C-alpha positions in Angstrom: -0.1 0.0 -0.2 0.9 3.7 -0.5 4.0 3.6 -2.1 4.5 4.0 -6.3 8.1 4.4 -8.2 7.2 2.6 -11.5 4.0 3.1 -13.5 2.7 -1.0 -14.5 1.4 -2.1 -18.0 -1.0 -5.2 -18.2 0.2 -8.3 -19.8 -1.6 -11.0 -21.4 -0.8 -13.2 -18.8 -2.3 -11.3 -15.8 -6.1 -11.3 -16.9 -7.9 -14.6 -17.2 -7.0 -15.9 -13.9 -9.6 -17.7 -11.5 -10.4 -15.9 -8.0 -10.5 -19.8 -6.6 -8.8 -22.4 -5.9 -5.2 -21.2 -6.5 -5.1 -21.2 -10.5 -7.8 -23.4 -11.4 -10.4 -21.5 -14.2 -13.4 -19.9 -12.4 -13.8 -16.7 -13.7 -12.6 -14.0 -16.0 -11.5 -10.8 -15.2 -12.3 -8.6 -18.5 -10.0 -6.6 -20.2 -9.9 -2.9 -19.7 -12.2 -1.5 -22.6 -15.0 -3.7 -22.2 -17.8 -1.6 -21.3 -19.3 -3.9 -18.8 -16.2 -3.4 -16.3 -16.0 -0.2 -14.6 -14.0 0.3 -11.6 -17.0 0.5 -9.2 -18.0 -3.2 -10.4 -14.8 -4.8 -9.9 -14.3 -3.0 -6.1 -17.8 -4.3 -5.4 -17.7 -7.6 -6.7 -14.2 -8.3 -4.8 -15.3 -6.3 -1.5 -18.6 -8.4 -1.2 -16.3 -11.5 -1.5 -14.0 -10.6 0.8 -17.0 -10.0 3.4 -18.5 -13.1 2.8 -14.8 -14.8 3.6 -14.2 -13.0 6.7 -17.6 -12.8 8.0 -19.3 -15.7 6.7 -22.7 -13.7 5.5 -23.6 -11.6 2.9 -22.6 -8.2 2.8 -25.1 -5.8 4.6 -27.1 -2.9 2.7 -25.6 -0.2 4.8 -22.1 -1.5 4.8 -22.5 -1.7 0.6 -23.8 1.8 0.7 -20.5 3.1 2.4 -19.0 1.5 -0.4 -20.8 3.2 -3.2 -20.4 6.6 -1.7 -16.3 5.8 -1.4 -15.9 4.7 -5.1 -19.1 7.0 -6.9 -20.0 8.3 -9.3 -16.0 8.6 -10.5 -16.0 4.8 -10.4 -18.8 4.4 -12.9 -16.7 4.8 -16.0 -15.7 2.0 -18.1 -12.3 0.8 -17.0 -9.5 2.2 -19.3 -6.2 0.8 -20.4 -4.7 3.5 -18.0 -6.2 5.4 -15.0 -7.3 9.2 -15.5 -4.7 10.1 -12.4 -1.9 8.0 -11.5 -2.7 7.3 -8.2 -0.2 6.5 -5.8 -2.1 4.3 -3.7 -1.5 1.1 -6.1 1.8 0.2 -7.7 0.3 0.1 -11.1 -1.8 3.3 -10.2 -5.2 2.0 -9.2 -7.2 4.2 -7.4 -8.2 1.6 -4.1 -6.9 -0.8 -2.1 -8.7 -3.2 0.2 -7.0 -4.7 3.7 -8.1 -6.8 6.0 -7.2 -6.8 10.0 -6.4 -10.0 11.8 -7.3 -9.6 15.3 -9.8 -11.2 17.5 -12.4 -8.8 16.1 -11.7 -9.0 12.1 -11.8 -6.1 10.1 -12.3 -4.7 6.2 -10.8 -1.4 5.5 -10.8 0.6 1.9 -8.7 3.5 1.2 -9.4 5.2 -2.2 -8.5 8.6 -4.2 -11.4 9.9 -5.4 -11.0 10.3 -9.5 -11.8 13.3 -11.7 -13.8 13.6 -15.0 -10.5 14.8 -16.7 -7.0 14.4 -15.8 -5.2 16.6 -14.0 -4.0 17.2 -10.1 -6.1 20.2 -9.5 -9.4 18.0 -10.5 -8.3 15.3 -8.7 -7.9 17.1 -5.5 -11.5 18.7 -6.0 -12.6 15.6 -6.7 -11.5 14.2 -3.1 -12.9 17.6 -1.8 -16.4 16.6 -2.8 -15.9 13.4 -1.0 -14.9 15.0 2.1 -18.6 16.3 1.6 -20.2 13.2 0.6 -18.9 11.7 3.8 -20.3 14.2 6.3 -23.7 13.1 5.4 -22.8 9.7 6.7 -21.6 11.6 10.2 -18.0 12.2 8.8 -16.6 15.1 11.1 -14.9 17.8 9.0 -13.7 20.3 11.6 -9.8 18.6 11.6 -9.8 18.4 8.4 -10.5 22.5 8.1 -8.4 23.3 10.6 -5.3 21.7 8.5 -6.8 22.9 5.3 -4.4 25.8 5.0 -1.3 23.6 5.9 -1.9 20.6 3.5 -4.0 21.7 0.5 -2.4 24.9 -0.7 -3.3 26.0 -4.1 -0.4 24.5 -5.9 -0.1 23.4 -9.6 0.8 19.8 -9.4 1.8 17.4 -6.4 2.1 13.5 -6.1 -1.3 13.8 -4.4 -3.6 15.7 -2.4 -6.3 13.8 -0.2 -6.9 10.3 0.1 -9.8 9.0 2.1 -10.0 5.5 4.2 -13.0 3.8 5.9 -13.6 1.0 8.3 -16.3 -1.3 6.2 -18.9 -2.3 9.2 -21.8 -2.0 10.3 -22.8 1.1 12.8 -20.7 4.5 13.3 -18.5 5.5 10.1 -14.9 5.5 10.8 -13.4 7.4 8.0 -9.6 8.8 7.9 -8.1 11.8 5.6 -4.7 11.3 4.5 -2.7 14.7 3.3 0.8 15.0 1.8 3.2 16.7 3.7 5.7 17.3 0.5 2.9 18.7 -1.3 4.9 21.9 -1.5 8.3 19.3 -2.1 10.4 17.4 0.6 12.3 20.1 2.0 8.8 21.5 3.4 7.7 18.3 5.2 9.0 18.4 8.7 7.9 21.9 8.9 4.1 21.0 7.8 4.1 18.0 10.3 5.3 19.6 12.9 2.8 23.0 12.2 -0.2 20.3 11.9 0.7 18.6 15.4 0.8 21.7 17.4 -2.5 23.1 15.7 -4.2 19.5 16.7 -3.0 20.5 20.3 -0.2 18.1 20.4 3.2 20.1 20.2 5.0 17.3 21.9 4.4 14.7 19.2 6.9 16.1 16.8 10.2 16.0 19.1 9.1 12.4 19.7 9.0 12.1 16.4 12.9 13.0 15.5 14.2 11.8 18.5 14.3 8.2 17.9 16.3 9.0 14.2 17.4 12.4 14.4 19.8 11.4 11.1 16.9 10.3 8.7 16.9 12.3 5.4 15.0 15.9 6.0 11.4 15.6 5.3 12.2 12.6 2.6 11.1 10.2 4.8 8.0 11.7 5.6 5.2 11.1 3.1 1.8 10.7 4.6 -0.1 12.6 7.4 -3.4 10.9 8.5 -6.3 12.3 10.7 -9.2 10.7 11.8 -12.4 12.1 11.0 -14.8 10.6 13.8 -14.2 11.8 16.8 -15.2 15.3 17.7 -12.9 17.2 19.4 -10.7 14.1 20.3 -8.2 14.4 17.3 -6.0 11.4 16.6 -3.1 11.8 13.9 -0.6 9.4 12.3 2.6 10.4 10.8 4.1 7.7 8.0 7.6 7.4 7.8 9.6 5.6 5.0 12.9 4.7 5.7 15.6 4.1 3.0 18.0 1.7 3.7 16.6 0.8 7.2 17.8 -2.1 8.9 16.0 -4.0 12.0 17.9 -1.9 14.5 16.1 1.3 13.0 12.9 -0.5 13.0 13.1 -1.4 16.8 14.2 2.1 17.8 11.1 3.9 16.4 9.1 0.8 17.9 10.5 1.4 21.4 9.1 4.8 21.3 5.8 3.4 23.1 7.2 3.1 26.7 5.8 -0.9 27.0 7.5 -1.8 23.8 9.3 -5.4 24.2 12.5 -5.8 21.9 12.5 -8.7 19.3 9.1 -8.4 18.2 10.0 -6.3 15.4 12.8 -8.3 14.4 10.7 -11.4 14.3 8.3 -10.1 12.2 10.7 -8.6 9.5 12.2 -12.2 9.1 9.0 -13.7 8.9 7.8 -11.5 5.8 11.4 -11.3 4.2 12.6 -14.4 5.2 15.9 -13.3 6.2 17.0 -10.5 8.7 17.8 -7.7 5.9 18.3 -4.0 5.1 15.1 -3.0 2.9 17.1 -2.2 -0.2 14.3 -3.0 -2.6 11.4 -1.0 -0.9 12.0 0.5 2.4 9.6 -0.2 5.0 6.9 2.2 6.5 6.6 2.9 10.4 3.8 4.9 11.4 2.7 6.3 14.7 -0.6 7.7 15.8 -0.9 10.7 18.6 -3.7 11.9 20.4 -3.5 15.0 22.6 -3.2 12.5 26.0 0.5 11.9 25.5 3.9 12.7 24.0 4.0 8.9 23.2 2.5 7.5 20.4 -0.4 5.5 21.4 0.7 2.8 18.5 3.3 2.3 16.6 3.1 0.1 13.4 5.5 -1.1 11.0 4.4 -2.0 7.4 6.2 -4.3 5.2 6.4 -4.2 1.3 6.1 -7.5 1.1 5.7 -8.1 -2.4 8.9 -6.5 -3.1 10.5 -9.2 -0.9 8.7 -12.3 -1.9 9.3 -13.8 -5.5 5.4 -14.4 -5.8 2.4 -14.3 -3.8 2.3 -17.7 -3.1 5.7 -17.4 -1.4 4.1 -14.1 0.7 1.0 -16.5 1.5 3.0 -19.1 3.2 5.2 -16.4 5.0 1.9 -14.5 6.7 -0.1 -17.8 6.9 2.8 -19.5 9.3 3.2 -16.1 11.1 -0.4 -15.9 11.9 -0.2 -19.1 13.3 2.8 -18.2 15.4 0.9 -15.3 17.2 -2.3 -17.2 17.8 -4.6 -15.5 14.9 -6.6 -16.7 12.3 -4.6 -17.8 9.6 -7.2 -19.7 8.1 -9.7 -16.1 7.7 -6.7 -14.8 6.0 -6.7 -17.5 3.7 -10.4 -16.8 2.8 -10.0 -13.4 2.1 -6.9 -13.8 0.0 -8.9 -16.4 -1.6 -11.8 -14.2 -2.3 -9.4 -11.1 -3.2 -7.1 -13.3 -6.0 -7.8 -13.2 -9.5 -5.1 -14.9 -10.7 -2.8 -17.8 -9.8 -0.8 -16.6 -7.0 2.2 -17.8 -8.5 1.7 -15.6 -11.4 3.2 -12.6 -10.0 3.9 -10.6 -6.9 2.5 -7.6 -5.2 -1.0 -8.7 -4.4 -0.2 -8.6 -1.0 1.1 -4.8 -1.2 2.5 -4.6 2.0 1.8 -6.3 5.5 1.7 -4.4 9.3 2.1 -5.4 12.4 0.8 -3.0 15.0 3.9 -3.5 17.7 3.5 -3.8 21.5 0.0 -4.9 21.6 -1.5 -8.1 22.7 -3.4 -10.2 21.1 -1.4 -9.4 18.4 -2.7 -7.1 15.2 -1.7 -7.7 11.7 -3.2 -6.5 8.8 -3.0 -7.5 5.2 -3.1 -5.1 2.1 -4.5 -6.3 -1.2 -3.8 -4.7 -4.1 -6.3 -4.0 -6.7 -3.9 -4.6 -9.9 -6.5 -2.7 -12.1 -3.9 -1.9 -14.6 -1.4 -4.1 -14.6 0.2 -7.4 -12.3 4.0 -7.4 -11.3 5.9 -10.1 -12.8 6.9 -13.3 -10.6 10.8 -13.4 -10.7 13.4 -15.8 -9.2 15.4 -12.3 -8.3 13.9 -9.8 -6.1 14.7 -6.9 -8.0 11.9 -4.9 -7.8 11.5 -3.8 -11.3 8.2 -4.0 -13.2 8.2 -6.0 -16.4 6.5 -3.6 -19.1 5.1 -5.6 -22.3 1.6 -3.8 -23.6 -1.4 -5.2 -24.8 -2.1 -4.6 -28.2 -5.6 -2.8 -27.8 
């Protein structure tokens, strides 16, 4: 999730694959350009399959309506060979991604970048602002977003992105989040923008905590996202995402230790399980995000995200690692397997990157692991014997 450096193209081998069992023919994903397929129909079909896999019952209308609000009207257009705007959510620029939280109470989440009817940064930003208003009709609190608007949404001509939204897809109270771009004025401004945002939210002690663990990190380049809960008026909760080039497990242990009750070693074990070795992350950097509230200068949560698709030769290998780790932590590995079976639209061995990230919330009992499933609307990263992290660039002759 949340890290794009290369564009991908669709390959003939990535399209006509089954959902289940692994690699056996069952259903065919239509080629982009077929007017029957839209972002909305694909997202809805996959979500309803994941929901039933996780919860064992059909998805209720209440939850489907939230999904529709997140992906319509822009998702109703026919799927094309390339996105209107190259979203940073997917490695292939897909504008949405589902994730499943493996915990005693499993959850399904969705992150989207609303799309415009015309290409361009400003049009996409405006579409995202319209989604803000739509979520308010479902009960989202926009006060925090408005407080930070002049910091994170300046009137610029272009940036990697302006605003994303995420929701937990479940009955009851809506739990949305807004994701801002700290580098919207350039990497050199990111630190100042994040510090200003935390101070304005009433968390002035959070910034010194963030920089204390790794004071020699590149100036602003590692801070890529700033998230804000939109469901608790007057009780802001913010998350700062750091991507650490060349990080080692020792660096990650230092960040996890920002929580006073963290016991050293959990992060190292998780890294070894997901990458197959104790490594320096050279193919793609891991992400550590820290959540803060006004209650403490210490983070309430420290979560490590590993881009497992860049450290496994194919998704079958990734599945074996995740399944084994969940069992060692006492989590429901079979539930994960059912969710993966529902999300997969190709044989796992045919590519890598369907598992975009796997995350661990550190220092909590019982354990909490989240698996992120890439949409792969516009391309699939080829399986490879070596972990070069590069995308194959064959193009279908439409």
